[in-house]
N, C-alpha and C positions, 0 to 999 in steps of 0.2 A: 332543416327544419323550418312549417312554415310558422308561424310565429301562434303559441299560446300550443300546438299541438304535440307531443312531447315525439320521441324516438323508437319511447316503450314505456307501455299503458297495463294497468292493472286494475282489471274493472270488478269486484264484488253485486252478485247480484240478489236480493232475497226471495225469499222459497217461494212469496207470494205471487212473485213475476214468472213463474213459474209452472205454480198453480193457485190462482189468484180466487179466492173467495166468491161462493153460489157458481162454484163447477162441482159437477159432477164425482170428474176426474174421467171419461168417459179416453177414451182411444183419441173415436175424429176429436172431443172437445181439446185431450191437452196437445197435438197436433197443429190447431187450431191456436192454442195460444203460447208452442215455440215457431209458427211463423208473425207469427204478430211480435213477438219481440227480436224476429232475426231481420226482418222490415228495418225494425227502431235502431236494431245494432251494424244497420247494413252501411251508413257514412261512416261509421269507425272501424267496421273490417273493408273500406273502399283506401281505408289510409297505408298510408306506408309505413304502418307502427306497428312490433312486435304488444301482438295482444295475446294477454293475457285475463282469462274468463274463470271466475271463480261463483259458486250459488249457493244457498240453501236449501234444506231438503224440508222442512219440517212438517209442512199439510202431508206431503207423499209418507215419509215414512210413519207418521202417525197412521195412515193409514196400510201400512206393513202391520203395526202391530197391533192394527185392528183381526189383519186377520189370523196373527200368531192365538189374540185370546177367542173370535170366532171356533176355528177350527183347532181347537190345544187339545179337544181327543180324539184326533185322527191323523193331525199329522203333527210328527216333533218342532215344535215351536221354536225359529235360528234365537240363535243369542242376539245380543244391538250392536257386535260391530257389523254381523255377518247383514243384518238388514240395513246399517249404513252402505254397506259394499251393492244390496240389489236397489235401495232408493239412486243409487249413485251411475247406476247402471243403465237403471229405465230413461233415467233424465239426461243420462251422454247422450240414449240411444233418441233422444227426441231433437236434444238440444243441434247433434250433431247434423241428422240430418233433414230435421230445418235450414240450418246456418248454408250448408254445401247447396242446398235447391235457389235457395237465397240469394247469392254466390256468386252459383253458373246461372242464373234467367237475369242478371246485370251483366254476365261477360266477364264476369273478375277472376284469374286462376288460384284459385287461393283452397287450401285444402284446410279442417276444419280438423282436430284431434283433438280425442278425450282419455285424458288420463287416468287412471283410477282409481285415487288415494290414500298415502298412509301417510298417516300424522302421528308419529312415536311423543309423547307422554309419560315422566315416571310416574311406577310405579308407586313410589312414595306419596303421590303429588296427595294434600287435605283434601281433596275435593273427594278425597272415592270415601272417609268418612261422613263426610258432611251432601249427602245428593241433592242438591237444588234447582235442575236445570228440568224443569214439566215440556214433555212431549207427548205426542199422540192426545187420544178424545178425552171428552170431560165425562163422569162416569157417576152414576147416585153412589149412597154411599154403601149402598149395599152391594151389588156393581164391584166399587174399589173390596170391598172385602174379601170376596171371594176370587179378586182374580189376584189379592194378597198372596192365599189360599191355594190354587189350584194353578201362577207364574212366580209364587216368589219376589211378584210385585212391590215394589213402596212403593207406599198410593201420599198425595197430599190435599187435602180439604186449597182450591184457589179460590181465595177473592169470593164468595157465593156463588161461583160462578157450578162447581164440583169438584169433582174427586180428579187429580190429573196422576200417570202415574210418570214419578223426578226421577230422576238420576244424577251421578256422577257432571260437571264437568268443568275433566282439570286442562291447563296451563297445555296448550300446545309450543311444543322444544322444541321439534326437527320433521320436517318436508325429509322419505325414503323419497318421494320419484325426484325431489331438487334438481338434480341434475339434464336429467330429462324434458321434465317443465322447458329449462332453458334455449334446451339445446332442438327442441319443436320450436320452441318461439322465433329460435335465430335465422331458423332457417324456412320462415315463416307462414309457419300454419296459424291458425284462430286456433290458439291452449285453453281447454275447458279445461280445470282441473279444481281439487280443495271441494267437490262437495261437502254442501250439508259436516263445513269444519274436517274433511276427512275420515275416514278410518280408524279411529284411533288402537294403538298398539305399545307394545314395554318393549324394551328387548333384556332379556336373561342376563345371566353371565357368561352365557360362551357366548352372546350377539347376537338370539335367533329371537324375532318379529311374532309375537302373539295380541291374539285382538283382544282388549278389555271391553268390559260395560259401558261405555259411557257415549255421551255426545260430546261433544268440543267444538265450544261457538263458533261458527265460520265469519265472523267480521276480522277473531286473533286470529285463526291458517292466514286468510287472507291478508293479513296485514304481516306476520312471520313469512309466507312465501311472497310477499314484495322485496321484504329487506334483509332473506336471501337471496333472490335474483338480482339484487346489488339496481330494482326497479324505481325511479326515483316519483311516477306521478301514479297516484289510486284511486279508483272514481266512485267511489259507498253511495251505491243505489236507493232509491229510501222515498218514497207515494209525496211527500212532502218539499216541493217547489225548491225553497232552501229551511237552513236551520235557523235558527228563531231565538227570542230568550224574552221573556215575560211572557212565557206558552201559553196564552187559553187566556188572556189578561188583555182588559183595554191599553195596555201599555206593548202591548206586544211589538217587539222590533224584526225584522230579517236582519241576517246576515251574510252580506257580501263578500265580502273578502278582511280576515285577520289572524293575527300570527298566531303564531306557538304560546305564545309569552298569556296573547289575549286572552284565546281560548282556556287557559285553563284558568286565570282569571272565574269566568266565567264561570266552572263548572265546578269552581271557588266556593263558590257563591247560592251554588247549587241550581242550579237553572235546569240543568240537563237527570231528568232522574232516570232511575234503573230500566223501568219501564217505557220511558219512552225513545227521548233520543241516546238517552247514558251511552250504548253501548257503540256505538257508532262515535260519539264519540272521545270515548277511553280511546276505540280503535284509533283515532286518528292521531292523535296524544302518543302512545307508543309508536307508531307508524314515524311519527317525524322524531321523537327523542332516540331512532334507532336510524338515523341514518338517511330517510323521506325526506322531500324536499316538498313535496304537494297533495293534499287532497283535498277530494274534489267529491261534495254530498249534494247530492238531489234528483228529483225525479230521470228515469229514464228514459222519456222523452226530449229530458233535454242537452243528452248527454254529449251532439256536438257540440252548444250552445254552451254548456259549460269551457270545455278545451276553449273554449274561444273569449271566456271570462265574460260573459253575456248572461248568465245564468246561473245559477247554486249559488253553493257558499264554498268561496276559497281560502284553505287554512296553509299559511305556509314557515315553510318553519325560520326564526328568525336571522335578521342577518349575525353574521358574527362578530364580536367586538369589535 
């Protein structure tokens, strides 16, 4: 193995990377974004590394829910689990085609596979009784009340910016397609899976799967997938070049290399608020606590440099005592 380049890697891509702010989301724009993403990640796809990618779906899922709301008098609205599957399929098509085109142009004979992914949650998860995850668009109060009456949505005011639909966000417990994801990656394919945190499902007493109305956190699913597959290295892509302590203050300091114990201490000191880097740090800690060896956090354009230790933040497991 080339120094710093792992034999197996899972990369978690944020929803804004597949649907950045400022675009309308036309087909042309979506494929332009897909092409840029493929070009940026091509150096990683060129490596002799088993590669699994996950992605967010927030902006796209919001548009699907808006279509539900607008067309509700003419077209029966889809349940939230089907909306999640819908977003996986649409984003997956764009990414598969864009990645395959980039690989072909580079003369690389590597397949790209998109795996529609179901994620099992606990039907008794407390999150179902306390919806907290905002999804979709902002509405004014009158629109919010109308959506509650007509769609049954639970709406909450969000930091003075308007009202949003909030849904349960249960903990992922198992990924149904784990074995197939691992098989495809081991065969050399670039595997894209776990889109939007996966489609949330529960098992009944007979073991049958059923979709539920929820949205699972994408980073939590990424961590679970990496741990289940026995992948030692996890890369979490964000808009910022490095994790920092005292963010936004004159004493702000970027972190280049830290251990699990050190990042835990920073978190205990209140360094990573829930609305910013907090979920990424929580995901990194969970991954390392469950057998992972290294988490890299940084910008997508720095992905290869992060593997080489030249960019981003590296969080590593503690040395055994």
